[in-house]
Each structure stands twice: as structure tokens, then as C-alpha cells.
ZAMI-911346 format. One line per 3 residues: number of its first residue (from 1); their letters; for each residue x, y, z of C-alpha. Coordinates in steps of 0.1 Angstrom, whole numbers, plus 2048, in hexadecimal, padded with zeros to 3 digits. Layout:
<recs>
NUM = A = X,Y,Z | ...;
</recs>
This chain:
<recs>
1 = MER = 8F8,16A,3C5 | 915,182,3BE | 90D,19E,3A5;
4 = ILI = 91F,19B,383 | 925,1BA,36E | 915,1B9,34C;
7 = GEL = 936,1C0,33B | 944,1A0,34A | 927,189,33F;
10 = SKH = 93A,17A,322 | 951,169,33B | 933,156,34A;
13 = VGE = 924,145,32C | 90F,127,338 | 90D,134,35C;
16 = TVS = 8F0,141,36F | 8F9,164,37B | 8EA,183,38C;
19 = ISG = 8EC,1A6,37D | 8DE,1C7,38A | 8D7,1E7,377;
22 = WVD = 8BD,1FA,363 | 8A4,1EF,349 | 8B0,200,32A;
25 = VRR = 896,1F4,311 | 879,1DC,315 | 869,1CA,2F8;
28 = DQG = 849,1B6,2FF | 843,19D,2E3 | 826,18B,2F4;
31 = KMV = 833,169,2FB | 856,176,302 | 863,196,311;
34 = FFD = 885,1A4,307 | 899,1BD,31C | 8B9,1D0,318;
37 = FRD = 8C9,1D5,33A | 8E6,1ED,341 | 8FD,1F4,35E;
40 = RSG = 91E,208,360 | 930,1EE,34B | 919,1EB,32E;
43 = KVQ = 8F9,1DB,320 | 8EC,1B8,319 | 8CC,1AA,30A;
46 = GVV = 8B6,193,31F | 897,17F,317 | 87B,171,32C;
49 = LPA = 86F,151,31C | 84A,146,31D | 84D,12D,339;
52 = SAA = 863,143,34F | 858,14A,373 | 864,16E,36C;
55 = MDI = 849,174,351 | 82F,185,368 | 847,19F,376;
58 = AKE = 857,1A3,353 | 835,1AF,347 | 835,1CA,362;
61 = VRN = 859,1D7,360 | 85E,1F7,34C | 87C,20B,33E;
64 = EYV = 893,21A,359 | 887,202,374 | 8A5,1F8,38A;
67 = VSV = 8A6,1D2,38B | 8BA,1B4,397 | 8B9,198,37E;
70 = VGK = 8C2,173,381 | 8C8,161,360 | 8DC,149,34B;
73 = VNK = 8F6,156,334 | 8F1,145,312 | 906,146,2F2;
76 = RPE = 8F1,154,2D5 | 8ED,13F,2B6 | 906,14A,29A;
79 = KNI = 8EA,15A,285 | 8DF,170,2A3 | 901,17E,2AD;
82 = VAD = 903,1A4,2AB | 928,1AA,2A4 | 929,1D0,2AA;
85 = RQN = 917,1CF,2CB | 924,1C9,2EE | 919,1A6,2FA;
88 = GDI = 90B,1A1,2D7 | 915,17C,2D8 | 902,174,2F8;
91 = ELE = 8E0,177,307 | 8D3,174,32A | 8B7,15B,32F;
94 = ILQ = 8A4,16C,34C | 899,156,368 | 890,170,383;
97 = ITV = 88B,196,385 | 88A,1A9,3A5 | 87F,1CE,3A3;
100 = LNE = 896,1E3,3B9 | 885,204,3B0 | 86B,20E,397;
103 = SEV = 86C,22C,380 | 852,243,372 | 852,24A,34D;
106 = PPF = 872,260,348 | 86B,283,33B | 881,27D,31C;
109 = DIT = 890,25F,30B | 8B3,258,319 | 8BA,23B,300;
112 = TDT = 8C1,255,2E5 | 8D7,275,2E2 | 8C8,28C,2FC;
115 = SVV = 8DA,2AB,2EE | 8BA,2B3,2DB | 8A5,2B4,2FB;
118 = DEN = 89D,2D7,30A | 8BA,2E4,31F | 8A4,2EC,33D;
121 = VRA = 893,2CA,33D | 8B5,2B9,33B | 8C2,2CE,358;
124 = EYR = 8A3,2C6,36D | 8A8,2A1,368 | 8CD,2A1,364;
127 = YLD = 8D1,280,377 | 8BC,270,35B | 8CF,282,33F;
130 = LRS = 8EF,274,34E | 8E2,250,349 | 8E3,255,324;
133 = ERM = 8FF,243,311 | 90F,263,304 | 910,274,326;
136 = QKN = 91D,254,337 | 939,253,31D | 942,278,322;
139 = MRL = 943,276,348 | 958,256,347 | 970,265,32E;
142 = RSE = 973,284,344 | 97C,26E,362 | 995,25A,34E;
145 = FIH = 9A5,27A,340 | 9AA,288,363 | 9B6,266,370;
148 = RCR = 9D1,264,356 | 9DC,288,35A | 9E0,281,380;
151 = DFL = 9F5,262,379 | A0B,276,362 | A11,292,37B;
154 = YGK = A17,27A,398 | A32,26A,381 | A42,28C,37D;
157 = DFV = A45,291,3A3 | A27,2A9,3A6 | A15,2AB,3C7;
160 = EIE = 9EF,2AF,3C8 | 9E3,2CA,3E0 | 9C0,2D9,3E5;
163 = TPL = 9BC,2FE,3EA | 99F,310,3FC | 97D,318,3ED;
166 = LTE = 976,334,405 | 98F,34F,3FF | 995,374,3FA;
169 = STP = 987,388,3DD | 9A5,391,3C8 | 9AB,39E,3A5;
172 = EGS = 9AE,381,38D | 99B,38C,36E | 976,384,374;
175 = RDF = 95B,38D,38D | 95B,379,3AE | 93F,365,3BD;
178 = VVP = 93E,370,3E1 | 933,35E,401 | 927,372,420;
181 = SRL = 937,369,441 | 91F,363,45E | 93A,366,478;
184 = NPG = 946,387,468 | 927,39B,45F | 92D,3B2,441;
187 = KFY = 94B,39E,435 | 94E,386,418 | 962,369,40B;
190 = ALP = 967,364,3E6 | 966,343,3D3 | 986,33D,3BF;
193 = QSP = 988,347,39B | 9A7,331,39B | 9C1,325,3B4;
196 = QQY = 9D9,33E,3A5 | 9E6,34E,3C5 | 9E5,32F,3DB;
199 = KQL = 9F9,31B,3C2 | A13,337,3C1 | A14,336,3E7;
202 = LMT = A1A,310,3E5 | A39,317,3D0 | A44,32E,3ED;
205 = AGF = A3D,311,404 | A56,2FC,3F1 | A41,2E1,3E1;
208 = ERY = A50,2EA,3BF | A38,2D4,3AA | A13,2D7,3B3;
211 = FQV = 9F2,2CE,3A2 | 9CD,2CB,3AA | 9AC,2C4,398;
214 = ARA = 99D,2E6,3A3 | 97B,2F5,3A2 | 97B,319,394;
217 = IRD = 95D,330,398 | 959,350,384 | 93C,368,380;
220 = EDL = 940,36B,35A | 927,36E,33E | 91C,34B,335;
223 = RAD = 921,33C,312 | 923,31A,302 | 947,313,30E;
226 = RGF = 947,326,32F | 933,323,34F | 934,331,372;
229 = EHT = 946,312,37E | 961,2FD,36D | 97D,2E5,376;
232 = QLD = 9A1,2EA,36E | 9BF,2D4,370 | 9D6,2ED,382;
235 = LEM = 9FB,2E9,385 | A1A,2FE,38F | A3F,2F8,38D;
238 = SFA = A5C,309,39F | A7E,310,38F | A6D,30C,36D;
241 = SMD = A70,31F,34D | A53,326,335 | A60,30A,31F;
244 = DVM = A61,2F2,33D | A3D,2F7,345 | A31,2F5,321;
247 = STV = A45,2D6,31A | A38,2C4,339 | A14,2CD,331;
250 = EEM = A19,2C3,30C | A27,2A2,316 | A0A,29C,32E;
253 = ITT = 9EF,2A4,314 | A01,28F,2F9 | A05,271,311;
256 = VVE = 9E1,273,31D | 9CD,279,2FE | 9E1,260,2E9;
259 = SLG = 9DC,246,304 | 9B7,24C,300 | 9B9,245,2DB;
262 = YTI = 9B9,268,2CC | 9CF,275,2B0 | 9E3,296,2B3;
265 = KQK = 9E7,2AA,293 | A0A,2B7,29A | A26,2AF,2B3;
268 = PFP = A36,2C2,2C3 | A1A,2DB,2C5 | A20,2FA,2AF;
271 = RIS = A27,31A,2C2 | A16,339,2B3 | A1A,35D,2C0;
274 = YKD = 9FB,370,2CA | A02,389,2AE | A04,36E,293;
277 = AME = 9E5,35D,2A1 | 9D1,37C,29F | 9DE,384,27C;
280 = TYG = 9D9,361,26F | 9B9,355,280 | 9AA,375,28E;
283 = ADK = 9AA,367,2B1 | 9C2,358,2CA | 9AE,337,2CA;
286 = FDM = 9AB,325,2A9 | 9A6,304,297 | 9C2,2F8,281;
289 = RTP = 9B1,2D9,274 | 9A5,2D1,251 | 980,2C6,24C;
292 = EEK = 98C,2A2,248 | 9A0,2A4,269 | 981,2B2,27B;
295 = EKG = 96D,295,26E | 987,27D,27C | 989,28E,29E;
298 = ILA = 9AD,298,29B | 9BA,2AE,2B7 | 9CD,2CD,2AB;
301 = YAW = 9E0,2DC,2C9 | 9F4,2FC,2C8 | A05,314,2E0;
304 = VVN = 9FE,339,2DE | A1A,34E,2ED | A28,372,2EF;
307 = FPM = A08,382,2FC | A08,3A7,304 | A0A,3AB,32A;
310 = FEK = 9F3,3C9,32B | 9D5,3D7,318 | 9C4,3F9,318;
313 = TDE = 9A5,3FD,32E | 986,410,321 | 991,42D,338;
316 = GGW = 9B3,42F,327 | 9C8,41E,342 | 9D8,3FC,343;
319 = TFT = 9CD,3DA,34F | 9DB,3B7,34D | 9D2,39F,330;
322 = HNP = 9D2,37E,343 | 9D9,384,368 | 9EF,39C,37C;
325 = FSM = A06,381,389 | A18,37A,368 | A3C,382,361;
328 = PIP = A47,395,342 | A60,383,32C | A83,389,339;
331 = EHV = A8D,3A3,320 | A6E,3B9,32A | A72,3B8,350;
334 = DWL = A85,3D9,351 | A69,3E9,33C | A50,3DE,356;
337 = LKG = A64,3E9,374 | A6A,40C,364 | A47,40F,356;
340 = ENI = A53,413,333 | A45,405,311 | A27,3F7,322;
343 = DQI = A16,3EF,301 | A34,3DB,2F6 | A39,3C5,315;
346 = IAA = A35,3A0,30E | A2A,389,329 | A39,366,330;
349 = QYD = A16,358,329 | A0A,33A,315 | 9E9,32D,30B;
352 = IVC = 9E2,30A,2FD | 9C7,308,2E2 | 9B6,2EA,2D2;
355 = NGF = 99C,2E7,2B7 | 991,30B,2BB | 98F,30C,2E1;
358 = ESG = 9A7,31C,2FA | 9AE,2FC,30E | 9C6,30A,328;
361 = GGS = 9DD,326,331 | 9F9,331,349 | A18,345,34D;
364 = IRA = A38,349,360 | A2E,35C,37F | A3B,37A,391;
367 = HKP = A4F,36E,3AF | A5F,38E,3BB | A4B,3AA,3CC;
370 = EIL = A59,3C6,3B5 | A4B,3B4,396 | A28,3B3,3A5;
373 = EAV = A2B,3D6,3B2 | A35,3E2,38F | A17,3D1,37F;
376 = YRV = 9FF,3E2,396 | A11,403,392 | A0C,401,36C;
379 = MGH = 9E7,3FB,373 | 9E5,41B,388 | 9E2,40B,3AB;
382 = SKE = 9F0,41C,3CA | A06,40A,3E3 | 9E9,409,3FB;
385 = DLE = 9D3,3F9,3E1 | 9EE,3E0,3D8 | 9F2,3D7,3FD;
388 = ERV = 9CC,3D2,401 | 9C9,3BC,3E2 | 9E8,3A6,3E2;
391 = GHM = 9FC,3AF,401 | 9FD,38B,40B | A0F,382,3EA;
394 = LKA = A28,39E,3EF | A30,391,412 | A35,36E,404;
397 = FKL = A4B,37A,3E8 | A63,389,402 | A68,368,412;
400 = GTP = A7A,353,3F8 | A61,34C,3DD | A72,339,3C1;
403 = PHG = A6D,341,39C | A4F,32D,390 | A34,329,375;
406 = GLA = A17,313,36D | 9F7,30D,359 | 9D3,303,35D;
409 = LGV = 9C1,2EC,344 | 99C,2F1,342 | 98E,2CE,347;
412 = ERN = 96D,2D5,336 | 97E,2E6,318 | 995,2C8,314;
415 = MMN = 978,2B0,316 | 966,2C4,2FB | 984,2BF,2E5;
418 = LTG = 984,299,2EC | 95F,293,2E9 | 957,2AC,2CD;
421 = ESY = 93C,2BC,2E2 | 934,2E0,2DC | 925,2E9,2FE;
424 = LRE = 935,2E9,320 | 916,2D9,32F | 91C,2B9,31B;
427 = VQA = 93C,2B1,32F | 931,2BC,352 | 91C,2A6,369;
430 = FPM = 906,2C2,377 | 909,2E1,361 | 8F6,302,363;
433 = TRG = 8DE,30D,349 | 8E5,32B,333 | 8D1,340,34C;
436 = GQT = 8E8,336,369 | 8CF,31E,379 | 8DE,2FF,38A;
439 = AVM = 8D6,2DC,37E | 8BC,2C9,393 | 8BD,2E0,3B1;
442 = NAP = 8AC,302,3B1 | 8C8,31C,3B3 | 8CC,339,3B4;
445 = KPL = 8AE,340,3CA | 8A7,358,3E7 | 8B2,352,40A;
448 = SDK = 899,351,427 | 896,36F,43E | 8A6,35B,459;
451 = QLK = 8C5,353,444 | 8C8,377,439 | 8C6,383,45E;
454 = ELG = 8E1,36A,468 | 8F8,377,44D | 8F0,39C,454;
457 = LKV = 8E3,3A1,431 | 8C6,3B4,423 | 8B9,3B0,3FF;
460 = DKK = 8B0,3CE,3EB | 891,3C1,3D9 | 88E,3D3,3B8;
463 = D = 876,3CC,39C;
</recs>
């Protein structure tokens, strides 16, 4: 018999059907046994009546068993209808139960909100945690958000292109995670902090409008809204002004989140200078909602613009505030090239904030070698150092790179905005713990002596 999804059972009243899924709840009332079954499409109540041939096995089945069930879809009497529940007007009269796999007693109750469960236990049994209703909802919303963003960008003539995970260690603001090369002992790849340089090279390659759903990996200090790994919706546009990029992203966000049923506080999104944000809110990410709007789940988006391009280092020199590949605003290009008024140079950078989180950021990029050279000169780097770090970018910029700019939206940060979750781990399938331990699998852990020998590595074992 063909399997019917639980969410489609209301179309089959009076029919005998087969469903497959998990036992969500079992209630043994002696002469009758009630079950709630669930699959990817929802839940339904079923009952094994006293004379049913399924009674013996119903007495043995427990919560989280995987089962196949044959039963008749019956309309509930009017007095028994549960109006606010999926399939609340029907019930499955169970005729046959086949156990597809048993389950031990789960280490925590997944029929309730699992956010109160110890973080390490949830990580160890993440596949169980993900069965909970809240986590299923979060993961499916994440999928739908990305799906609708993709559809929007395809409709705007963007091309989806993947970029490498094994790349060169380059200066992008955070520490790199590095990977030793077996074929080149003593040399290392770096995992990408972002696709920053590759997407600029794709502009050189003439694709003009690029995007990807990219993994970004950064060795940063962990906190509630930041992990070693995250996903970003990354896009870049050639022949585009700062306003072109911001308008495209704003239209995408508005289209997608409103189609998902959310309300935006203010359209178009307000634009606030970095200086005004710091003076008004004390930070460049802020929440503009009233308490009532927070209660209703309103989304308050805003752009932060006019960032300083450089900031002082502890040693008294200069470093970039976002990344070294940004352009100054047009009226400050000469200052950069001459190395003048460094503290006053404003970058063509823009962040998007929502409900207190930085949800994305980008800039118009340097596309001429003299701009990138000037940035590194301000930061005190020699020509030799510049060639070592970004010589490949300088080479590309000498071969017809068009003006371009882009932005990356943090998928997890945006999902936290939509779900109201306060922790990154609630919107990732397999997040790390606060101690940097992977979910389910045991990493980081030592390599075997054989692996170390193959890689030409020795570990300095200190207490």
C-alpha cells in the first residue's frame, strides 16, 4: 500500500491508508491504546480498539519507535473535534502496526521545548533534539528563507557559483583555521573566512552578478550569536553603486520576509551614519522596536553607513575597520592615495542591522591596484609584503576588473531575527558548544601518530 503523508490524511476520510513515521506520544488506557504519530508533514491521533489485531503489538510499542501503520481515516464526532490542532477533526482507527525500528528511552523529552536541556547533552544527541517541534520549525524556516532568497536573485539575473574551501591564508579580519598539506609538507591551506577575494575575481571574470550560499569559517572567540562556522548569503554586483547594492538587498529582504508572513517596522529602511548610531545607541547595531513591537515580532531593519575606513592599533599604527578591500567614498579617494587625513577617511561600507543584531554587511570594493596598494601603505606594509599577501589580486586588477560591490547576509543572524531565538545554536543543524566541541562527533581530538607522520607534523605536548 502506498504511503500517505500525515498532513494529507484529511483528503482520505473513509479510506484505509498506510502512514509511516515516529510514535510521538503513547497513551495506554487498558482496553484502548492511543497514539500520536508524526512525520515530516505533521501529526495525527490514532487509536487501537479492543478487538483490533494490532492490540498485542500496540502494548509493546513505545515513544520514538519508527513504525508503519495501516488504519482507517475516520471523521471525529462534532463534540470531539479539536479546532486548533492539525488533523483535529479526524482520527486514525489503527488496524495494523509494523515496527521498522525500536528506540531506547530518549535521554530527554523531545515533545517539549528542549532549550532548557543541558547544552552538552543536546549536542551529543543533536539528531534527537532536531526531532523536536521547535527545531523542526526553525530548520524548515531556514530552508524556506534561503529558497526564497535564491528565487529572488535568480529573478534578478544573478548566477550561483561555488568558490573553494581550501584556499590561501589571507588578511580578512579574523584568525584562519588552517589545513596541513600532505603533498606539500610544511605548507598549509586556510579555510575561508568568506569568499571575499574569489567573488571579486568573479567580477573580473565578467559574471557581473554572482551569489552563493557560502560557508564561512573563522577562529573567533565564541559567543551566543557567533560560532567558528556560519553560513552567509553572499552576493556581488559589477557596475553597481553603493545605493544599487543596498536597494537590491533591501528589496530581497522585504520580498522574502513579508512573503513569510512577517511585518517590517519601516520601509524603506532608515539609513543611519556610524557616528549617529554610536551617539544615539552606543553601538553600531541596535534595536529600534518598542516593547509592544518586540512582543508582536516586528522586524526593525536599518542601514548603518559612513564607517571610518581605518582605526588605530594598540601600537599606534593603522588597520582597516572591516576589510582591506573596501573603497573610500569618492570624495576621499585622493586622501587615501596621498596618505592624508587618515582618521577622516570614510569607507563606502554599509551594514544592515535588525532587532539588535548585525545581520549583514558589505562595501564597494577596490578594483584598481593603486587603491589596494594605498590601503596597505597606510597600514605600514612594504611592497614585498603586499605582493606576498595579495599579489594575485593586484594582478587581476591590472586586467580589466570592473567597479563592483556586494554584501553578505549572515543566514543564522537573519534566522535569529525571524525566529526570535537568542542563540546561534538554535538555528543551526549541528552547532558547536560554547567550548568549541562539535555536535555528535568528537572534535577537536588528537591525530594518530601515523596521521601526524604523513602530514610531517609534530605536536608539542605541553601541560
